[in-house]
Structures are given as C-alpha cells and as structure tokens.
C-alpha positions in Angstrom: 0.0 0.0 0.0 1.3 3.5 -0.8 2.2 5.8 2.1 -0.4 8.3 0.9 -3.2 5.7 0.9 -2.1 4.4 4.4 -2.1 8.0 5.7 -5.6 8.5 4.3 -6.8 5.4 6.0 -5.1 6.5 9.2 -6.9 9.8 9.0 -10.3 8.2 8.5 -9.8 5.9 11.6 -8.4 8.8 13.6 -11.4 11.0 12.7 -13.7 8.3 14.0 -11.5 7.9 17.1 -11.7 11.7 17.7 -15.5 11.3 17.7 -15.3 8.5 20.2 -12.8 10.5 22.4 -14.7 13.8 22.3 -18.1 12.2 22.9 -16.7 10.3 25.9 -15.2 13.5 27.3 -18.3 15.5 26.7 -20.6 12.9 28.3 -18.3 12.4 31.3 -17.7 16.1 32.0 -21.4 16.8 31.5 -22.1 14.2 34.1 -19.8 16.1 36.5 -16.5 14.3 36.1 -13.3 16.4 36.3 -11.8 17.1 32.9 -8.5 15.2 33.5 -10.1 11.8 34.5 -12.6 12.3 31.7 -9.7 12.9 29.3 -8.0 9.8 30.4 -11.1 7.7 29.9 -11.9 9.3 26.5 -8.4 8.8 25.2 -8.4 5.2 26.4 -11.7 4.5 24.5 -10.2 6.1 21.4 -7.0 4.1 21.7 -8.9 0.8 21.7 -11.1 1.9 18.9 -8.1 3.1 16.8 -6.1 -0.1 17.5 -8.9 -2.3 16.3 -9.4 -0.4 13.1 -5.7 0.2 12.3 -5.0 -3.4 12.8 -8.0 -4.5 10.7 -7.8 -1.8 7.9 -4.9 0.7 8.0 -2.0 -1.8 8.5 -4.1 -5.0 7.6 -1.4 -6.6 5.5 1.3 -6.1 8.1 -0.8 -7.2 11.0 -2.1 -10.4 9.5 -0.9 -13.4 11.5 0.7 -11.2 14.2 -0.3 -11.7 17.8 -3.2 -9.4 18.7 -2.0 -9.1 22.3 1.6 -8.3 21.4 0.5 -5.8 18.8 -2.0 -4.2 21.2 0.8 -3.9 23.8 3.1 -2.2 21.3 0.3 0.1 20.2 -0.6 1.0 23.7 3.0 1.6 24.7 3.7 3.8 21.6 0.5 5.5 20.4 -1.3 5.1 23.7 1.5 6.7 25.7 1.7 9.6 23.2 -2.0 10.1 23.3 -2.5 9.8 27.0 0.5 11.8 28.1 0.2 14.3 25.3 -3.5 14.8 25.8 -3.2 15.2 29.6 -0.3 17.6 29.4 -2.0 19.8 26.7 -5.3 19.6 28.5 -3.7 20.7 31.8 -2.1 23.6 30.0 -5.0 24.7 27.9 -7.8 24.1 30.4 -6.1 24.3 33.7 -3.7 27.2 33.0 -5.4 29.1 30.1 -9.1 28.4 30.9 -10.1 27.1 27.5 -13.2 24.8 27.3 -12.3 21.1 27.6 -13.7 20.0 24.2 -11.9 22.7 22.2 -8.7 22.1 24.2 -8.9 18.4 23.5 -9.4 18.9 19.8 -6.1 20.9 19.9 -4.4 18.1 21.9 -5.5 15.5 19.4 -4.0 17.5 16.6 -0.7 17.8 18.4 -0.4 14.1 19.0 -1.7 12.9 15.6 1.4 13.2 13.4 3.6 11.4 15.9 1.1 8.6 16.2 1.1 8.0 12.5 4.8 7.8 12.5 4.9 5.4 15.4 2.3 3.2 13.8 4.2 3.1 10.5 7.7 2.8 11.8 7.3 1.0 15.2 4.0 -0.7 15.9 3.1 -2.1 12.5 6.6 -2.0 11.0 6.7 -4.6 8.2 9.8 -6.4 9.5 8.5 -6.5 13.1 5.3 -8.3 12.2 6.0 -12.0 12.7 3.3 -14.6 12.3 2.0 -16.1 15.6 0.1 -19.3 15.9 -1.5 -18.1 19.2 -2.8 -14.7 17.9 
C-alpha cells in the first residue's frame, strides 16, 4: 500500500476515534467528572477503537498473522503513551492554565499528537519487518 493511501486510512480511523474521544469526554464532563479523568477515559476509549481499526484496515497486510495481544501492547505503549501523556499535558495547560473549554482544548491536543502517532504506527508498531506470524494470535 502506498504511504499516501495508508495516511488516508489512518486519517479516517483517527477522525472516527476523535469522535469517540470527544463524545466520551463530553458525556463524562457533562455528568460532572473532572476534565482530567474524563480525558483519560476518553483517550483510552479512542486508543482501543483506533487499534482495532488500524489493525483491521490501515495496516491490515502487516498485522495479518501477528499476535493481537503483542500488537496491542506495542500500540498501547507507543500510540497510547503519546495520546495519554500528550492529551493530559496539553489539556492541563490549555484548560487548567489558560481556561479554554475542555472540548476545544482536547481537539487541539488531538492535533498535536496525531502526526507522531502515524509515524509510530508506520515505523514501530506495524513495521513490516516487526510483524512476525504467531500461531496463538
């Protein structure tokens, strides 16, 4: 698959994941939860959503035969760490220090983390040479 096509697929999955993340944060903060735990839960939901679709669609040919659990662990350590830490830091700065609304601040945080997450997916998590078939996947 061409890098442009893979980036387009990554963008579609990410856009859907943004919807999952923002909806979760909106629902949780509307229910009275503090914006930082709501961000943690929203990002976690988006990470699981994005992993499932990236494995199934964005990097399908690389993930075929690879262990789901090993790939999920790599995705969580790479993309998940960037998303969780990046979102929490940016949210604390934009909401906590600057007083921006949580949803707008989170949209900015998502943009900040997106490019790095694509690179990590392409070069680390779903790297062609790292995807070894597993009989227990």
